[in-house]
C-alpha positions as CSV (number, residue, x, y, z in Angstrom):
1,M,12.4,43.1,-76.1
2,N,11.2,45.1,-79.1
3,L,12.6,45.0,-82.6
4,Q,15.1,47.8,-81.9
5,E,16.4,46.0,-78.7
6,D,16.6,42.7,-80.5
7,R,18.9,44.3,-83.1
8,I,21.4,45.4,-80.5
9,A,22.0,41.8,-79.4
10,N,22.3,40.6,-83.0
11,E,26.0,41.0,-83.9
12,S,25.4,40.1,-87.5
13,D,23.1,43.0,-88.0
14,R,25.5,45.3,-89.8
15,E,22.7,47.6,-91.1
16,F,21.6,48.9,-87.7
17,T,21.8,52.6,-87.2
18,T,20.2,55.2,-84.9
19,K,20.0,57.7,-87.8
20,G,16.5,58.7,-88.6
21,L,15.0,57.4,-85.4
22,D,12.6,59.6,-83.4
23,P,14.7,61.3,-80.7
24,K,11.9,60.4,-78.2
25,V,12.7,56.7,-78.8
26,L,16.4,57.4,-78.0
27,T,15.9,59.5,-74.9
28,T,14.3,58.3,-71.8
29,T,11.8,60.6,-70.0
30,E,11.9,58.7,-66.7
31,L,13.9,60.7,-64.1
32,T,15.5,57.5,-62.6
33,A,16.7,56.4,-66.1
34,Q,18.0,59.9,-66.9
35,T,19.9,60.1,-63.6
36,F,21.3,56.6,-64.1
37,A,22.4,57.4,-67.7
38,S,24.0,60.7,-66.6
39,F,26.7,58.7,-64.6
40,F,27.9,57.1,-67.9
41,P,28.4,59.9,-70.4
42,Y,30.9,58.0,-72.6
43,T,28.7,55.6,-74.6
44,W,31.0,54.5,-77.5
45,K,32.5,51.1,-77.7
46,F,30.0,49.6,-75.2
47,I,30.1,45.9,-74.5
48,Y,27.2,43.4,-74.2
49,A,26.6,39.7,-73.8
50,K,23.5,37.6,-74.2
51,V,22.3,36.1,-70.9
52,V,22.6,32.4,-71.3
53,D,23.5,30.7,-68.1
54,P,24.7,32.6,-65.0
55,T,27.1,29.8,-64.2
56,T,29.0,30.1,-67.4
57,K,31.4,32.9,-68.6
58,A,29.7,35.5,-70.7
59,E,30.7,35.9,-74.4
60,W,31.3,39.7,-74.6
61,K,30.9,41.6,-77.8
62,T,32.0,45.2,-78.4
63,E,29.8,47.5,-80.5
64,T,31.8,50.2,-82.3
65,R,29.3,51.2,-85.0
66,Y,27.2,53.6,-82.9
67,P,27.0,54.9,-79.3
68,L,24.7,53.5,-76.7
69,T,21.7,55.7,-75.9
70,G,20.7,56.5,-72.3
71,R,17.4,54.8,-72.8
72,R,19.0,51.6,-74.1
73,L,21.6,51.6,-71.3
74,Y,19.0,51.9,-68.7
75,D,16.6,49.3,-70.3
76,H,19.4,46.8,-70.6
77,W,20.6,47.4,-67.0
78,A,17.1,47.1,-65.6
79,D,16.5,43.9,-67.6
80,P,18.6,40.8,-66.9
81,A,20.8,41.6,-69.9
82,I,24.6,42.1,-69.5
83,I,25.8,45.5,-70.7
84,G,28.9,47.5,-70.0
85,V,30.3,51.0,-70.8
86,R,33.9,52.2,-71.0
87,F,35.7,55.2,-69.7
88,D,36.7,58.1,-71.9
89,S,40.2,59.5,-71.6
90,Q,38.9,61.5,-68.5
91,T,36.1,60.6,-66.2
92,E,34.2,62.1,-63.3
93,Y,33.5,58.8,-61.5
94,A,35.2,55.7,-60.1
95,L,34.0,52.2,-59.9
96,L,34.9,49.6,-57.3
97,D,33.9,46.0,-58.0
98,I,33.7,44.2,-54.6
99,D,32.8,40.5,-54.9
100,K,30.6,39.0,-52.2
101,T,33.5,36.8,-51.0
102,S,35.7,39.8,-50.5
103,P,36.5,40.8,-46.9
104,Y,35.4,44.3,-47.9
105,H,31.9,43.3,-49.0
106,S,29.2,44.6,-46.7
107,S,27.8,41.1,-46.1
108,Q,31.3,39.9,-45.0
109,N,32.3,42.9,-42.8
110,H,30.1,45.9,-42.7
111,E,32.8,48.0,-40.8
112,K,35.4,47.4,-43.6
113,F,32.8,48.4,-46.2
114,K,32.0,51.6,-44.3
115,G,35.8,52.2,-44.1
116,I,36.0,52.1,-47.9
117,L,33.1,54.6,-48.1
118,Q,34.9,56.9,-45.6
119,A,38.2,56.7,-47.5
120,L,36.3,57.7,-50.7
121,E,34.7,60.6,-48.8
122,D,38.1,61.7,-47.5
123,I,39.3,62.2,-51.1
124,G,36.2,64.0,-52.2
125,L,34.0,61.2,-53.6
126,V,30.9,61.9,-51.5
127,R,28.0,60.5,-53.6
128,P,28.3,56.7,-53.7
129,L,25.9,54.8,-55.9
130,I,25.9,51.2,-54.8
131,V,24.6,48.7,-57.4
132,Q,24.8,45.0,-57.8
133,S,26.4,44.3,-61.2
134,S,26.3,40.5,-60.9
135,Y,25.9,37.7,-58.4
136,S,29.6,37.2,-57.7
């Protein structure tokens, strides 16, 4: 982590601001990161937690002083950090959290998982992006 990234995880840093930063630092140029960040346009009131021990419950913090940049969202997602975004009052995407012990998880029953994808397609959600958000 660089100094800027260290500051996001420091909840006592009340002086942090994105004002005056070079826009190139805030915007990723990597196509994968841009595409990933485009799925999450509402970046205010994001949540984060320090990675301590994967067997313990995370201590979530909410940041309300500034929005999360696309670059920082992607960097934290790609790193073993824990980061989350919220929905705005309207959204263009949906999220399903399917735990690995669920009968709908692809490793438990691939046919049921495909059934979920088909049901989503039937209502017009035709571009699934499947990610692993945790180990549960």
